[in-house]
KOLFI-607468 format. One record per residue (C-alpha): residue number from 0; residue in one letter; chain; x, y, z. Coordinates in nm, 2 decimals. Each point is the difference from the previous one (the first is absolute). Example, Ala and Ser with C-alpha at 12.3 -4.5 7.8 and 13.67 -1.06 7.14 Angstrom:
<atoms>
k: 0, r: A, c: A, u: 1.23, v: -0.45, w: 0.78
k: 1, r: S, c: A, u: 0.14, v: 0.34, w: -0.07
</atoms>
This chain:
<atoms>
k: 0, r: M, c: A, u: -4.35, v: -4.99, w: -5.04
k: 1, r: K, c: A, u: -0.17, v: 0.27, w: 0.19
k: 2, r: G, c: A, u: 0.08, v: -0.18, w: 0.33
k: 3, r: K, c: A, u: 0.36, v: -0.02, w: -0.10
k: 4, r: L, c: A, u: 0.02, v: 0.38, w: -0.06
k: 5, r: V, c: A, u: -0.16, v: 0.07, w: 0.33
k: 6, r: L, c: A, u: 0.25, v: -0.23, w: 0.18
k: 7, r: A, c: A, u: 0.29, v: 0.16, w: -0.19
k: 8, r: S, c: A, u: -0.12, v: 0.35, w: 0.09
k: 9, r: A, c: A, u: -0.03, v: -0.11, w: 0.37
k: 10, r: L, c: A, u: 0.35, v: -0.14, w: 0.00
k: 11, r: V, c: A, u: 0.13, v: 0.32, w: -0.15
k: 12, r: I, c: A, u: -0.17, v: 0.21, w: 0.26
k: 13, r: M, c: A, u: 0.13, v: -0.22, w: 0.28
k: 14, r: A, c: A, u: 0.35, v: 0.03, w: -0.14
k: 15, r: L, c: A, u: -0.02, v: 0.37, w: -0.01
k: 16, r: M, c: A, u: -0.13, v: 0.02, w: 0.35
k: 17, r: F, c: A, u: 0.28, v: -0.23, w: 0.12
k: 18, r: S, c: A, u: 0.26, v: 0.22, w: -0.18
k: 19, r: F, c: A, u: -0.15, v: 0.31, w: 0.16
k: 20, r: V, c: A, u: 0.00, v: -0.15, w: 0.35
k: 21, r: T, c: A, u: 0.36, v: -0.11, w: -0.05
k: 22, r: I, c: A, u: 0.12, v: 0.34, w: -0.13
k: 23, r: S, c: A, u: -0.18, v: 0.17, w: 0.29
k: 24, r: R, c: A, u: 0.16, v: -0.23, w: 0.26
k: 25, r: T, c: A, u: 0.34, v: 0.05, w: -0.16
k: 26, r: S, c: A, u: -0.04, v: 0.38, w: 0.00
k: 27, r: A, c: A, u: -0.11, v: -0.01, w: 0.37
k: 28, r: Q, c: A, u: 0.29, v: -0.22, w: 0.09
k: 29, r: S, c: A, u: 0.24, v: 0.24, w: -0.18
k: 30, r: T, c: A, u: -0.15, v: 0.30, w: 0.18
k: 31, r: S, c: A, u: 0.01, v: -0.17, w: 0.34
k: 32, r: S, c: A, u: 0.36, v: -0.10, w: -0.05
k: 33, r: S, c: A, u: 0.12, v: 0.36, w: -0.05
k: 34, r: P, c: A, u: 0.15, v: 0.13, w: 0.33
k: 35, r: P, c: A, u: -0.19, v: 0.29, w: 0.16
k: 36, r: Q, c: A, u: 0.16, v: 0.33, w: -0.04
k: 37, r: G, c: A, u: -0.07, v: 0.37, w: 0.06
k: 38, r: W, c: A, u: 0.13, v: 0.35, w: -0.06
k: 39, r: F, c: A, u: 0.10, v: 0.16, w: 0.33
k: 40, r: R, c: A, u: 0.10, v: 0.35, w: 0.10
k: 41, r: V, c: A, u: 0.20, v: 0.08, w: 0.32
k: 42, r: T, c: A, u: 0.00, v: 0.36, w: 0.12
k: 43, r: L, c: A, u: 0.17, v: 0.18, w: 0.29
k: 44, r: N, c: A, u: -0.29, v: 0.21, w: 0.12
k: 45, r: G, c: A, u: 0.17, v: 0.19, w: 0.28
k: 46, r: F, c: A, u: 0.15, v: -0.02, w: 0.35
k: 47, r: H, c: A, u: -0.07, v: 0.10, w: 0.36
k: 48, r: V, c: A, u: 0.26, v: 0.12, w: 0.25
k: 49, r: M, c: A, u: -0.05, v: -0.17, w: 0.33
k: 50, r: H, c: A, u: 0.32, v: 0.15, w: 0.13
k: 51, r: E, c: A, u: 0.28, v: 0.21, w: -0.15
k: 52, r: T, c: A, u: 0.36, v: -0.11, w: 0.01
k: 53, r: K, c: A, u: 0.25, v: 0.12, w: 0.25
k: 54, r: D, c: A, u: 0.21, v: 0.26, w: -0.18
k: 55, r: T, c: A, u: 0.38, v: 0.04, w: 0.04
k: 56, r: A, c: A, u: 0.11, v: 0.23, w: 0.28
k: 57, r: L, c: A, u: 0.08, v: 0.28, w: -0.24
k: 58, r: G, c: A, u: -0.32, v: -0.03, w: -0.20
k: 59, r: L, c: A, u: 0.16, v: 0.16, w: -0.31
k: 60, r: D, c: A, u: -0.24, v: -0.16, w: -0.25
k: 61, r: G, c: A, u: -0.31, v: 0.19, w: 0.13
k: 62, r: T, c: A, u: -0.28, v: -0.04, w: 0.25
k: 63, r: F, c: A, u: -0.16, v: -0.34, w: 0.04
k: 64, r: D, c: A, u: 0.02, v: -0.27, w: -0.28
k: 65, r: E, c: A, u: 0.10, v: 0.05, w: -0.37
k: 66, r: I, c: A, u: -0.15, v: -0.31, w: -0.17
k: 67, r: R, c: A, u: 0.06, v: -0.18, w: -0.33
k: 68, r: L, c: A, u: -0.19, v: -0.31, w: -0.10
k: 69, r: M, c: A, u: 0.17, v: -0.28, w: -0.20
k: 70, r: S, c: A, u: -0.14, v: -0.32, w: -0.15
k: 71, r: T, c: A, u: 0.14, v: -0.27, w: -0.23
k: 72, r: Y, c: A, u: -0.19, v: -0.29, w: -0.16
k: 73, r: F, c: A, u: 0.13, v: -0.32, w: -0.16
k: 74, r: L, c: A, u: -0.23, v: -0.19, w: -0.24
k: 75, r: I, c: A, u: 0.10, v: -0.37, w: 0.03
k: 76, r: N, c: A, u: -0.10, v: -0.31, w: -0.19
k: 77, r: S, c: A, u: -0.05, v: -0.36, w: 0.12
k: 78, r: S, c: A, u: 0.37, v: -0.08, w: -0.06
k: 79, r: G, c: A, u: 0.11, v: 0.28, w: 0.24
k: 80, r: A, c: A, u: 0.13, v: 0.22, w: -0.28
k: 81, r: V, c: A, u: -0.06, v: 0.38, w: 0.01
k: 82, r: V, c: A, u: -0.21, v: 0.09, w: -0.30
k: 83, r: S, c: A, u: 0.00, v: 0.38, w: 0.07
k: 84, r: Q, c: A, u: 0.07, v: 0.25, w: 0.28
k: 85, r: S, c: A, u: -0.05, v: 0.36, w: 0.07
k: 86, r: S, c: A, u: 0.06, v: 0.25, w: 0.28
k: 87, r: F, c: A, u: -0.17, v: 0.31, w: 0.13
k: 88, r: K, c: A, u: 0.13, v: 0.30, w: 0.20
k: 89, r: S, c: A, u: -0.22, v: 0.28, w: 0.11
k: 90, r: K, c: A, u: 0.10, v: 0.36, w: 0.05
k: 91, r: V, c: A, u: 0.10, v: 0.10, w: 0.35
k: 92, r: I, c: A, u: -0.29, v: 0.11, w: 0.21
k: 93, r: C, c: A, u: 0.13, v: 0.27, w: 0.24
k: 94, r: D, c: A, u: -0.01, v: 0.36, w: 0.12
k: 95, r: G, c: A, u: 0.10, v: 0.13, w: -0.34
k: 96, r: K, c: A, u: 0.36, v: 0.08, w: 0.10
k: 97, r: F, c: A, u: 0.16, v: -0.34, w: -0.05
k: 98, r: V, c: A, u: 0.23, v: -0.05, w: -0.30
k: 99, r: D, c: A, u: -0.06, v: -0.33, w: -0.17
k: 100, r: P, c: A, u: 0.33, v: -0.18, w: -0.08
k: 101, r: D, c: A, u: -0.17, v: -0.19, w: -0.28
k: 102, r: N, c: A, u: -0.13, v: 0.32, w: -0.17
k: 103, r: L, c: A, u: -0.35, v: -0.15, w: -0.02
k: 104, r: G, c: A, u: -0.14, v: 0.30, w: 0.19
k: 105, r: T, c: A, u: -0.20, v: 0.05, w: 0.32
k: 106, r: L, c: A, u: -0.36, v: 0.04, w: 0.10
k: 107, r: T, c: A, u: -0.07, v: 0.25, w: 0.27
k: 108, r: F, c: A, u: -0.23, v: -0.14, w: 0.28
k: 109, r: P, c: A, u: -0.31, v: 0.22, w: 0.03
k: 110, r: E, c: A, u: 0.11, v: 0.14, w: 0.34
k: 111, r: R, c: A, u: 0.35, v: 0.08, w: -0.14
k: 112, r: R, c: A, u: 0.18, v: -0.24, w: 0.24
k: 113, r: G, c: A, u: 0.12, v: -0.35, w: 0.01
k: 114, r: L, c: A, u: -0.23, v: -0.29, w: 0.08
k: 115, r: K, c: A, u: -0.08, v: -0.09, w: 0.36
k: 116, r: A, c: A, u: -0.24, v: -0.22, w: 0.20
k: 117, r: G, c: A, u: -0.36, v: 0.01, w: -0.11
k: 118, r: D, c: A, u: 0.08, v: 0.12, w: -0.36
k: 119, r: D, c: A, u: -0.16, v: -0.17, w: -0.30
k: 120, r: F, c: A, u: 0.12, v: 0.02, w: -0.36
k: 121, r: P, c: A, u: -0.20, v: 0.07, w: -0.20
k: 122, r: A, c: A, u: -0.20, v: 0.19, w: 0.26
k: 123, r: G, c: A, u: -0.32, v: -0.14, w: 0.12
k: 124, r: S, c: A, u: -0.04, v: -0.37, w: -0.11
k: 125, r: P, c: A, u: 0.35, v: -0.14, w: -0.09
k: 126, r: A, c: A, u: -0.13, v: -0.36, w: -0.03
k: 127, r: K, c: A, u: -0.26, v: 0.10, w: -0.26
k: 128, r: L, c: A, u: 0.10, v: 0.02, w: -0.37
k: 129, r: S, c: A, u: -0.08, v: 0.36, w: -0.10
k: 130, r: L, c: A, u: 0.08, v: -0.02, w: -0.37
k: 131, r: S, c: A, u: -0.15, v: -0.19, w: -0.30
k: 132, r: A, c: A, u: 0.20, v: -0.25, w: -0.20
k: 133, r: R, c: A, u: 0.05, v: 0.26, w: -0.27
k: 134, r: E, c: A, u: 0.12, v: 0.26, w: 0.24
k: 135, r: L, c: A, u: 0.25, v: -0.24, w: 0.15
k: 136, r: E, c: A, u: 0.18, v: -0.02, w: -0.33
k: 137, r: F, c: A, u: 0.10, v: 0.36, w: 0.04
k: 138, r: H, c: A, u: 0.06, v: 0.01, w: 0.38
k: 139, r: L, c: A, u: 0.36, v: -0.12, w: 0.04
k: 140, r: S, c: A, u: 0.16, v: 0.20, w: 0.27
k: 141, r: S, c: A, u: -0.19, v: -0.08, w: 0.32
k: 142, r: P, c: A, u: -0.29, v: -0.20, w: 0.14
k: 143, r: P, c: A, u: -0.24, v: -0.11, w: -0.12
k: 144, r: V, c: A, u: 0.22, v: -0.17, w: -0.26
k: 145, r: L, c: A, u: -0.01, v: -0.32, w: -0.21
k: 146, r: L, c: A, u: 0.26, v: -0.26, w: 0.12
k: 147, r: F, c: A, u: -0.09, v: -0.29, w: -0.23
k: 148, r: E, c: A, u: -0.25, v: -0.09, w: -0.27
k: 149, r: G, c: A, u: -0.01, v: -0.33, w: -0.19
k: 150, r: L, c: A, u: -0.14, v: -0.34, w: -0.07
k: 151, r: L, c: A, u: 0.04, v: -0.27, w: 0.26
k: 152, r: S, c: A, u: -0.09, v: -0.37, w: -0.09
k: 153, r: Q, c: A, u: -0.04, v: -0.30, w: 0.23
k: 154, r: G, c: A, u: 0.32, v: -0.21, w: -0.01
k: 155, r: S, c: A, u: 0.18, v: 0.24, w: -0.23
k: 156, r: R, c: A, u: 0.10, v: 0.34, w: 0.14
k: 157, r: G, c: A, u: 0.01, v: 0.19, w: 0.33
k: 158, r: V, c: A, u: 0.13, v: 0.35, w: 0.10
k: 159, r: V, c: A, u: 0.21, v: 0.11, w: 0.30
k: 160, r: I, c: A, u: -0.06, v: 0.36, w: 0.11
k: 161, r: I, c: A, u: 0.24, v: 0.15, w: 0.26
k: 162, r: P, c: A, u: -0.12, v: 0.33, w: 0.14
k: 163, r: S, c: A, u: 0.21, v: 0.22, w: 0.23
k: 164, r: I, c: A, u: 0.00, v: 0.35, w: 0.15
k: 165, r: W, c: A, u: 0.31, v: 0.20, w: 0.07
k: 166, r: E, c: A, u: 0.09, v: 0.29, w: 0.23
k: 167, r: M, c: A, u: 0.23, v: 0.22, w: -0.21
k: 168, r: D, c: A, u: 0.31, v: 0.16, w: 0.15
k: 169, r: G, c: A, u: 0.18, v: 0.07, w: -0.33
k: 170, r: S, c: A, u: 0.24, v: -0.28, w: -0.03
k: 171, r: P, c: A, u: -0.11, v: -0.27, w: -0.26
k: 172, r: E, c: A, u: 0.25, v: -0.27, w: 0.10
k: 173, r: L, c: A, u: -0.24, v: -0.24, w: 0.16
k: 174, r: R, c: A, u: -0.27, v: 0.04, w: -0.27
k: 175, r: T, c: A, u: 0.26, v: -0.09, w: -0.27
k: 176, r: I, c: A, u: 0.11, v: -0.31, w: 0.20
k: 177, r: Y, c: A, u: -0.36, v: -0.10, w: 0.06
k: 178, r: S, c: A, u: -0.10, v: 0.03, w: -0.37
k: 179, r: E, c: A, u: 0.30, v: -0.19, w: -0.13
k: 180, r: Y, c: A, u: -0.05, v: -0.28, w: 0.26
k: 181, r: L, c: A, u: -0.36, v: -0.05, w: -0.10
k: 182, r: S, c: A, u: 0.10, v: -0.04, w: -0.36
k: 183, r: S, c: A, u: 0.27, v: -0.24, w: 0.09
k: 184, r: Q, c: A, u: -0.23, v: -0.22, w: 0.20
k: 185, r: A, c: A, u: -0.28, v: -0.03, w: -0.26
k: 186, r: R, c: A, u: 0.08, v: -0.35, w: -0.09
k: 187, r: F, c: A, u: -0.01, v: -0.12, w: 0.36
k: 188, r: M, c: A, u: -0.34, v: 0.17, w: 0.04
k: 189, r: G, c: A, u: -0.10, v: -0.17, w: -0.32
k: 190, r: S, c: A, u: 0.05, v: -0.35, w: 0.14
k: 191, r: H, c: A, u: -0.23, v: 0.08, w: 0.29
k: 192, r: V, c: A, u: -0.26, v: 0.15, w: -0.22
k: 193, r: A, c: A, u: 0.01, v: -0.29, w: -0.25
k: 194, r: E, c: A, u: -0.09, v: -0.24, w: 0.27
k: 195, r: M, c: A, u: -0.30, v: 0.21, w: 0.10
k: 196, r: I, c: A, u: -0.10, v: 0.03, w: -0.37
k: 197, r: T, c: A, u: 0.00, v: -0.37, w: -0.07
k: 198, r: D, c: A, u: -0.13, v: -0.12, w: 0.33
k: 199, r: Y, c: A, u: -0.33, v: 0.19, w: -0.02
k: 200, r: R, c: A, u: -0.18, v: -0.29, w: 0.17
k: 201, r: F, c: A, u: 0.11, v: 0.16, w: 0.33
k: 202, r: Y, c: A, u: -0.24, v: 0.29, w: -0.06
k: 203, r: G, c: A, u: -0.35, v: -0.08, w: 0.09
k: 204, r: P, c: A, u: -0.30, v: 0.19, w: 0.13
k: 205, r: R, c: A, u: 0.08, v: 0.17, w: 0.32
k: 206, r: S, c: A, u: -0.17, v: 0.26, w: 0.22
k: 207, r: G, c: A, u: 0.11, v: 0.34, w: 0.13
k: 208, r: D, c: A, u: 0.34, v: 0.14, w: -0.09
k: 209, r: F, c: A, u: 0.15, v: -0.34, w: -0.10
k: 210, r: P, c: A, u: 0.08, v: 0.11, w: -0.36
k: 211, r: V, c: A, u: 0.19, v: 0.30, w: 0.12
k: 212, r: R, c: A, u: 0.19, v: -0.20, w: 0.26
k: 213, r: Q, c: A, u: 0.09, v: -0.26, w: -0.27
k: 214, r: A, c: A, u: 0.12, v: 0.26, w: -0.24
k: 215, r: L, c: A, u: 0.18, v: 0.26, w: 0.22
k: 216, r: K, c: A, u: 0.33, v: -0.15, w: 0.12
k: 217, r: G, c: A, u: 0.32, v: 0.10, w: 0.18
k: 218, r: G, c: A, u: 0.28, v: 0.05, w: -0.25
k: 219, r: A, c: A, u: 0.22, v: -0.26, w: 0.18
k: 220, r: S, c: A, u: -0.24, v: -0.27, w: -0.09
k: 221, r: M, c: A, u: 0.04, v: 0.09, w: -0.37
k: 222, r: G, c: A, u: 0.38, v: -0.01, w: -0.01
k: 223, r: L, c: A, u: 0.07, v: 0.36, w: 0.11
k: 224, r: G, c: A, u: 0.13, v: -0.07, w: 0.35
k: 225, r: E, c: A, u: 0.36, v: 0.09, w: -0.09
k: 226, r: M, c: A, u: -0.11, v: 0.36, w: -0.07
k: 227, r: A, c: A, u: 0.03, v: 0.06, w: 0.38
k: 228, r: E, c: A, u: 0.38, v: -0.03, w: -0.04
k: 229, r: R, c: A, u: 0.00, v: 0.27, w: -0.27
k: 230, r: V, c: A, u: -0.27, v: 0.25, w: 0.07
k: 231, r: F, c: A, u: 0.08, v: 0.13, w: 0.35
k: 232, r: I, c: A, u: 0.09, v: 0.31, w: 0.19
k: 233, r: G, c: A, u: 0.19, v: 0.06, w: 0.32
k: 234, r: T, c: A, u: -0.07, v: 0.24, w: 0.29
k: 235, r: G, c: A, u: 0.24, v: 0.26, w: -0.13
k: 236, r: I, c: A, u: 0.28, v: 0.19, w: 0.16
k: 237, r: L, c: A, u: -0.07, v: 0.06, w: 0.37
k: 238, r: G, c: A, u: -0.35, v: -0.15, w: -0.05
k: 239, r: L, c: A, u: -0.11, v: 0.30, w: -0.21
k: 240, r: G, c: A, u: -0.15, v: -0.21, w: -0.27
k: 241, r: D, c: A, u: 0.11, v: -0.13, w: -0.34
k: 242, r: P, c: A, u: -0.13, v: 0.26, w: -0.26
k: 243, r: K, c: A, u: -0.08, v: -0.23, w: -0.30
k: 244, r: D, c: A, u: -0.31, v: -0.06, w: -0.21
k: 245, r: R, c: A, u: -0.14, v: -0.30, w: 0.18
k: 246, r: P, c: A, u: -0.30, v: -0.23, w: -0.02
k: 247, r: I, c: A, u: -0.26, v: 0.01, w: 0.27
k: 248, r: G, c: A, u: -0.04, v: -0.33, w: 0.17
k: 249, r: M, c: A, u: 0.36, v: -0.05, w: 0.12
k: 250, r: V, c: A, u: 0.06, v: -0.23, w: 0.30
k: 251, r: K, c: A, u: 0.29, v: -0.01, w: 0.25
k: 252, r: S, c: A, u: 0.27, v: -0.26, w: -0.06
k: 253, r: G, c: A, u: 0.30, v: 0.04, w: 0.23
k: 254, r: N, c: A, u: 0.12, v: 0.36, w: -0.04
k: 255, r: H, c: A, u: -0.17, v: 0.04, w: -0.34
k: 256, r: Y, c: A, u: -0.35, v: 0.04, w: -0.13
k: 257, r: T, c: A, u: -0.08, v: -0.22, w: -0.30
k: 258, r: F, c: A, u: -0.28, v: -0.03, w: -0.25
k: 259, r: V, c: A, u: -0.18, v: -0.28, w: -0.20
k: 260, r: P, c: A, u: -0.31, v: 0.11, w: -0.19
k: 261, r: K, c: A, u: -0.35, v: -0.15, w: -0.01
k: 262, r: V, c: A, u: -0.09, v: -0.19, w: -0.32
k: 263, r: L, c: A, u: -0.34, v: -0.03, w: -0.16
k: 264, r: V, c: A, u: -0.02, v: -0.32, w: -0.21
k: 265, r: L, c: A, u: -0.29, v: -0.02, w: -0.24
k: 266, r: T, c: A, u: -0.08, v: -0.32, w: -0.19
k: 267, r: F, c: A, u: -0.33, v: -0.02, w: -0.18
k: 268, r: E, c: A, u: -0.16, v: -0.16, w: 0.31
k: 269, r: T, c: A, u: 0.12, v: 0.25, w: 0.25
k: 270, r: A, c: A, u: -0.07, v: 0.30, w: -0.22
k: 271, r: D, c: A, u: -0.35, v: -0.11, w: -0.08
k: 272, r: A, c: A, u: -0.07, v: -0.08, w: 0.36
k: 273, r: I, c: A, u: 0.13, v: 0.33, w: 0.13
k: 274, r: A, c: A, u: -0.19, v: 0.20, w: -0.27
k: 275, r: R, c: A, u: -0.33, v: -0.17, w: 0.12
k: 276, r: T, c: A, u: 0.07, v: 0.06, w: 0.37
k: 277, r: T, c: A, u: -0.14, v: 0.30, w: 0.17
k: 278, r: G, c: A, u: 0.19, v: 0.10, w: 0.32
k: 279, r: P, c: A, u: 0.01, v: 0.29, w: 0.24
k: 280, r: Y, c: A, u: 0.17, v: 0.23, w: -0.26
k: 281, r: G, c: A, u: -0.22, v: -0.10, w: -0.30
k: 282, r: S, c: A, u: -0.02, v: -0.26, w: -0.28
k: 283, r: G, c: A, u: 0.34, v: -0.15, w: -0.09
k: 284, r: V, c: A, u: 0.20, v: 0.23, w: 0.22
k: 285, r: V, c: A, u: 0.32, v: -0.14, w: 0.16
k: 286, r: K, c: A, u: 0.15, v: 0.19, w: 0.29
k: 287, r: V, c: A, u: 0.38, v: -0.02, w: 0.01
k: 288, r: Y, c: A, u: 0.13, v: 0.11, w: 0.34
k: 289, r: Y, c: A, u: 0.36, v: 0.11, w: 0.06
k: 290, r: E, c: A, u: 0.11, v: 0.06, w: 0.36
k: 291, r: D, c: A, u: 0.35, v: 0.11, w: 0.11
k: 292, r: D, c: A, u: 0.19, v: -0.10, w: 0.31
k: 293, r: P, c: A, u: -0.12, v: 0.23, w: 0.28
k: 294, r: D, c: A, u: 0.33, v: 0.19, w: -0.02
k: 295, r: L, c: A, u: -0.09, v: 0.11, w: -0.36
k: 296, r: A, c: A, u: -0.37, v: 0.04, w: 0.08
k: 297, r: G, c: A, u: -0.15, v: -0.01, w: -0.36
k: 298, r: Q, c: A, u: -0.33, v: -0.17, w: -0.05
k: 299, r: Y, c: A, u: -0.18, v: 0.01, w: -0.34
k: 300, r: E, c: A, u: -0.29, v: -0.18, w: -0.17
k: 301, r: L, c: A, u: 0.00, v: -0.03, w: -0.38
k: 302, r: Y, c: A, u: -0.32, v: -0.09, w: -0.18
k: 303, r: L, c: A, u: 0.02, v: -0.22, w: -0.31
k: 304, r: Q, c: A, u: -0.31, v: -0.10, w: -0.19
k: 305, r: V, c: A, u: -0.04, v: -0.31, w: -0.23
k: 306, r: K, c: A, u: -0.28, v: 0.03, w: -0.26
k: 307, r: R, c: A, u: -0.11, v: -0.24, w: -0.27
k: 308, r: G, c: A, u: -0.09, v: 0.14, w: -0.34
k: 309, r: T, c: A, u: 0.09, v: 0.30, w: -0.20
k: 310, r: D, c: A, u: -0.25, v: 0.26, w: 0.13
</atoms>
């Protein structure tokens, strides 16, 4: 009888151990099957003026460049649908005399003039984020500024961020056309992003700046090529210039200058890779370079930063 009790006890212990191992394996499998995800923050830390734009002959808007930064993001799911979107417009950075047509106000450049070659904004280290996460919540009018914050999951969601920088001449016509066109093309961008979200096998370990080159694209490759037929300026009467608010980065096309923006596409893979990459401007910093046709002369560098986590 005693031997039977010992055998029964052993069998019970073995059954319990088997159940524990099975539950542990099931739990591990469940955890491993969950797609990787992360909370990401994208900021526009600042910009550098490599060369100011060529002003109109009359130069009525003030000395050198009057600058407004604009950015739009579209959060897109794996079906290509836009989950949410948001836009940012800064105050106009200028000599303090410019009158903003949008009534958002102006910021006077420290030397009380417009921006010219060699200037940084903010002064000193425009590629470095100078505010904490908490401070960013209340800093809404100029760089550094928060462009996007949210959860990105492998195979589930990605975000398109479209930054631009504008020389302000007082006529908002092109800015209106630009913003409306971006919204109208969201579904076309969505189809491109959906392919990148679901085909994440393409993203593997790479060296150098591969993650940035993979994520930063010309707008034409993301369905924005027709913008060039809508956002353009001419040479003006007698070649004196076309005084409109215009994006920096316009190129010559016939007798017009046209514009298609750069696009930063972040899936979980590209966002995570960029956040872990340290380049010449710092950890997770993406340089977005806009260069005008030589006739227009503007050259600006924008510094975006991708960071993982909430700190």
